C-alpha positions as CSV (number, residue, x, y, z in Angstrom):
1,M,-15.6,-7.8,14.1
2,Y,-15.8,-5.2,11.3
3,Y,-19.2,-4.0,12.5
4,L,-17.9,-3.7,16.1
5,Y,-15.1,-1.7,14.9
6,Q,-17.3,0.8,12.9
7,F,-19.5,1.1,16.0
8,S,-16.7,1.7,18.1
9,K,-15.3,4.5,15.9
10,T,-18.9,6.3,16.4
11,A,-19.3,5.3,20.0
12,K,-16.2,6.7,21.4
13,Y,-17.4,10.3,20.4
14,I,-20.3,9.8,22.4
15,G,-18.2,9.2,25.3
16,I,-15.9,12.2,24.5
17,V,-19.0,14.6,24.1
18,S,-20.8,13.2,27.3
19,L,-17.6,13.7,29.3
20,V,-17.6,17.4,28.1
21,A,-21.3,17.5,29.2
22,T,-20.4,16.5,32.7
23,F,-18.7,19.7,33.3
24,F,-22.0,21.7,32.7
25,S,-24.6,19.3,33.9
26,D,-25.0,16.8,36.8
27,L,-27.4,14.6,34.8
28,M,-26.6,11.0,35.4
29,I,-27.2,10.2,31.8
30,F,-24.2,12.0,30.9
31,Q,-22.0,10.3,33.4
32,L,-23.3,7.0,32.2
33,L,-22.6,7.8,28.6
34,C,-19.0,8.6,29.4
35,L,-18.4,5.0,29.5
36,F,-18.6,5.0,25.8
37,G,-15.3,6.6,25.5
38,L,-13.9,3.1,26.5
39,F,-14.9,2.0,22.8
40,A,-11.8,3.9,21.8
41,F,-9.7,1.2,23.3
42,V,-11.9,-1.4,21.5
43,E,-11.3,0.7,18.2
44,I,-7.4,0.5,18.7
45,S,-7.4,-3.3,19.6
46,L,-9.5,-4.3,16.6
47,N,-7.2,-2.2,14.1
48,F,-4.0,-2.4,16.2
49,S,-1.8,-2.9,12.9
50,A,-2.9,0.7,11.6
51,W,-2.1,2.2,15.0
52,K,1.2,0.4,15.3
53,C,2.1,1.6,11.6
54,S,1.2,5.1,12.4
55,V,3.8,5.3,15.4
56,F,6.5,3.3,13.4
57,Q,5.9,5.7,10.6
58,I,6.4,8.8,12.6
59,I,9.7,7.4,14.1
60,G,10.7,6.2,10.5
61,K,10.2,9.7,9.2
62,Y,12.5,11.2,11.9
63,K,15.1,8.5,11.1
64,V,15.1,9.3,7.4
65,N,15.3,12.9,8.0
66,R,18.1,12.6,10.3
67,K,20.1,10.4,7.9
68,F,19.4,12.3,4.6
69,G,18.6,15.8,5.6
70,N,17.7,18.0,2.7
71,E,19.2,15.1,0.4
72,V,16.3,12.8,0.5
73,P,16.5,10.6,-2.7
74,S,14.6,12.0,-5.7
75,V,14.9,11.6,-9.6
76,F,17.2,14.4,-9.6
77,N,19.9,13.2,-7.1
78,Y,19.5,9.5,-7.1
79,K,20.3,7.2,-10.0
80,S,20.1,3.4,-9.5
81,E,22.5,1.2,-11.3
82,I,19.6,-1.1,-11.7
83,E,16.7,-0.6,-14.1
84,Y,13.7,-2.6,-12.9
85,T,11.1,-4.5,-14.8
86,L,7.3,-4.6,-14.0
87,P,6.7,-7.0,-11.2
88,F,3.7,-8.6,-13.2
89,E,2.7,-9.9,-16.7
90,G,0.5,-8.1,-19.1
91,K,-1.1,-4.7,-18.8
92,W,-2.0,-3.3,-15.4
93,V,-3.1,0.2,-14.5
94,V,-1.2,2.6,-12.1
95,V,-3.7,3.8,-9.7
96,N,-1.5,5.4,-7.1
97,G,2.1,6.6,-7.3
98,C,4.4,8.9,-9.2
99,Y,7.9,10.4,-8.5
100,T,6.5,13.9,-7.9
101,K,4.8,15.2,-4.9
102,E,1.4,15.9,-6.7
103,F,0.9,12.4,-7.8
104,S,2.7,10.6,-5.2
105,H,1.5,7.5,-3.5
106,S,2.3,8.9,0.0
107,W,4.7,11.7,-0.2
108,N,5.1,12.5,3.5
109,I,5.7,8.8,4.3
110,P,9.5,8.5,3.6
111,T,9.4,4.7,2.6
112,Q,6.2,4.9,0.4
113,R,7.1,8.2,-1.4
114,Y,7.8,6.5,-4.5
115,A,5.5,3.5,-4.1
116,Y,3.1,2.3,-6.7
117,D,-0.2,0.6,-6.5
118,F,-1.3,-1.6,-9.5
119,I,-4.6,-3.2,-10.5
120,I,-6.3,-4.4,-13.7
121,L,-9.1,-2.4,-15.2
122,K,-11.8,-3.5,-17.8
123,D,-14.1,-0.7,-19.1
124,G,-13.4,1.3,-16.0
125,K,-14.1,-1.5,-13.4
126,S,-11.6,-3.5,-11.5
127,Y,-14.1,-6.4,-10.7
128,E,-16.5,-8.3,-12.8
129,N,-19.8,-8.7,-10.7
130,N,-19.6,-8.6,-6.9
131,P,-17.3,-5.9,-5.5
132,K,-17.3,-7.7,-2.0
133,S,-15.9,-10.7,-3.3
134,V,-12.0,-10.7,-3.8
135,E,-12.2,-13.5,-6.4
136,E,-14.3,-11.3,-8.6
137,Y,-11.3,-8.7,-9.0
138,Y,-9.3,-9.0,-12.3
139,C,-5.9,-8.8,-10.6
140,Y,-6.7,-11.2,-7.8
141,N,-4.5,-14.4,-8.0
142,K,-2.5,-12.9,-10.9
143,S,1.2,-13.8,-10.9
144,I,3.8,-11.5,-9.1
145,L,7.4,-11.5,-10.5
146,A,10.7,-10.5,-9.2
147,P,11.5,-7.0,-10.6
148,A,15.2,-7.7,-10.7
149,D,17.9,-10.3,-9.7
150,G,18.4,-10.4,-5.7
151,V,18.1,-12.2,-2.5
152,I,15.0,-12.6,-0.4
153,V,15.6,-11.2,3.0
154,E,11.9,-11.2,4.5
155,V,8.7,-13.0,3.8
156,V,5.3,-12.8,5.6
157,N,2.7,-15.4,4.4
158,N,0.1,-16.0,7.0
159,A,-2.4,-13.2,6.8
160,E,-5.9,-13.9,5.5
161,D,-7.3,-11.5,2.9
162,S,-8.9,-8.4,4.1
163,L,-12.8,-8.1,3.9
164,V,-14.0,-5.9,1.3
165,F,-17.1,-3.8,1.8
166,G,-17.0,-1.3,-1.2
167,N,-16.6,2.4,-1.4
168,G,-13.1,2.2,0.2
169,R,-14.4,0.2,3.1
170,F,-12.3,-2.6,4.5
171,Y,-11.5,-4.8,7.5
172,S,-7.9,-5.9,7.7
173,R,-7.2,-9.5,9.3
174,A,-3.5,-8.9,9.2
175,K,-0.8,-8.0,11.8
176,H,1.0,-5.7,9.3
177,I,-0.5,-3.0,7.1
178,A,1.4,-4.7,4.1
179,G,-0.4,-7.9,4.8
180,N,1.6,-10.8,3.3
181,Y,4.7,-9.3,1.6
182,I,8.2,-10.2,0.2
183,V,11.4,-8.0,0.7
184,I,14.1,-8.4,-1.9
185,Q,17.6,-7.0,-1.6
186,H,19.1,-6.2,-5.1
187,N,22.3,-4.6,-4.1
188,E,23.9,-3.1,-1.1
189,A,21.4,-0.3,-0.6
190,E,18.4,-1.1,-2.7
191,Y,15.5,-3.4,-1.4
192,S,12.2,-3.8,-3.0
193,T,8.9,-4.6,-1.2
194,L,5.8,-6.4,-2.8
195,A,2.7,-6.2,-0.6
196,H,-0.8,-7.4,-0.1
197,L,0.0,-10.7,-1.5
198,K,-2.4,-13.9,-1.3
199,K,-1.9,-16.0,1.6
200,D,0.1,-19.4,1.1
201,S,0.8,-18.0,-2.6
202,I,4.5,-17.0,-1.9
203,N,6.8,-19.8,-3.0
204,V,10.2,-18.3,-2.0
205,K,11.8,-18.0,1.5
206,A,14.5,-15.7,3.1
207,G,17.9,-16.3,2.0
208,E,16.8,-17.7,-1.6
209,K,18.2,-16.1,-4.7
210,V,15.5,-14.9,-7.3
211,I,16.2,-13.8,-10.9
212,R,14.4,-11.1,-12.7
213,G,11.0,-12.2,-13.9
214,Q,10.7,-15.2,-11.7
215,I,7.1,-15.8,-10.4
216,I,7.4,-15.4,-6.5
217,A,3.6,-15.0,-5.4
218,K,0.2,-14.2,-6.4
219,C,-1.7,-10.9,-6.0
220,G,-4.0,-10.8,-3.1
221,N,-5.8,-8.4,-0.7
222,T,-4.2,-8.7,2.7
223,G,-3.4,-5.9,5.1
224,N,-4.6,-2.3,4.8
225,S,-6.1,-3.0,1.2
226,T,-9.6,-1.7,0.3
227,E,-9.5,-4.0,-3.0
228,P,-7.0,-6.7,-4.4
229,H,-3.9,-4.8,-5.8
230,L,-0.2,-5.0,-5.8
231,H,1.7,-2.5,-3.7
232,F,5.2,-2.1,-5.0
233,Q,8.2,0.0,-3.7
234,L,12.0,0.5,-3.7
235,Q,13.7,1.4,-0.5
236,A,17.2,2.2,0.8
237,G,17.0,-0.5,3.6
238,K,15.1,-3.6,4.8
239,S,12.8,-1.8,7.1
240,F,9.2,-1.0,5.6
241,Y,9.0,1.9,8.1
242,S,12.4,3.6,8.4
243,S,14.0,3.3,5.0
244,A,14.0,6.1,2.5
245,G,11.9,5.5,-0.7
246,L,13.9,5.5,-3.9
247,P,12.5,6.5,-7.3
248,I,12.2,3.6,-9.6
249,K,13.2,3.7,-13.2
250,F,11.9,0.8,-15.3
251,N,13.4,-0.8,-18.3
252,N,11.4,-1.2,-21.5
253,I,7.9,-0.2,-20.6
254,K,5.0,1.2,-22.4
255,L,2.4,3.6,-21.0
256,T,-1.0,4.0,-22.6
257,I,-4.3,5.7,-21.9
258,V,-6.8,3.7,-19.8
259,P,-10.2,3.7,-21.6
260,N,-12.9,5.0,-19.1
261,Y,-10.5,5.6,-16.3
262,E,-12.4,8.4,-14.7
263,R,-15.3,5.7,-13.9
264,F,-12.8,4.4,-11.4
265,D,-10.7,7.5,-10.3
266,D,-11.7,11.3,-11.1
267,R,-8.3,12.5,-9.9
268,L,-6.2,14.3,-12.3
269,S,-3.2,12.4,-13.9
270,M,0.1,13.9,-15.0
271,P,0.1,14.5,-18.8
272,K,1.9,11.7,-20.6
273,E,4.4,14.0,-22.4
274,Q,5.8,15.2,-19.2
275,I,6.5,11.9,-17.8
276,L,10.3,11.1,-17.6
277,E,11.4,8.2,-19.7
278,G,11.4,5.1,-17.7
279,Y,9.3,6.4,-15.1
280,I,5.5,6.0,-14.5
281,S,2.5,7.9,-12.8
282,R,-0.9,7.1,-11.9
283,G,-3.8,6.9,-14.4
284,Y,-2.0,5.1,-17.0
285,N,-1.8,1.3,-18.4
286,V,1.7,0.1,-18.1
287,S,3.2,-3.1,-19.8
288,D,6.4,-4.4,-21.1
289,G,7.5,-2.3,-24.2
């Protein structure tokens, strides 16, 4: 399926170019090659979750802007009554995310504005030997914890791991870009989402109460995931697509420099002295203080 998907991404352009050529030439070859444009529909069908997500995110952005206007939550106008703890054990690396636009996970996607991606690195590598095997990644199958007390409001637990091909290439086998995920309601207007979880590893169900630090799942590679990692975000509602993202202040955390981080990611990181207390940014190890 993956190779058909990749072929379709290229083949559709052959059809588009050939269609344009038919306006200037009567050659039969261009008329036949126009049929390659149908591969656009093949591409969509094989990656429908991403296309559906794009539509929902556009609608979600409109809903958030209509609700909050110029007062979209930020570290300057939003203070949570809850201080969250890290949703994992030990030392993980923040590879995406911050509370500022420059280092944000996805600033223009309202729900994911303050989201984070976490992995484990050793000597600048996230896996031991084979990058195409999810079991080789250091964070794969590690325990994922509830970041605060709350009630489970949504669980998806049936997606297979995405196929990893290296260099950011992957093929999702999930119906949702988050793959397998859990949504926890912590108070009236604060929900957390933990995504890309391993199939059949989720041990909680909707309606169940959880406590801070409780093991609720295992790290996986489901959904739109280039390699095993944990996606974690805080949002103002249950919806993954149309809830405003909320800045996350953590309790009792420690940030440290990641040895050889540039081997994994050459993007700039925020200077440590500029990071607000209780907040985190990409490019640092984070662990319980």
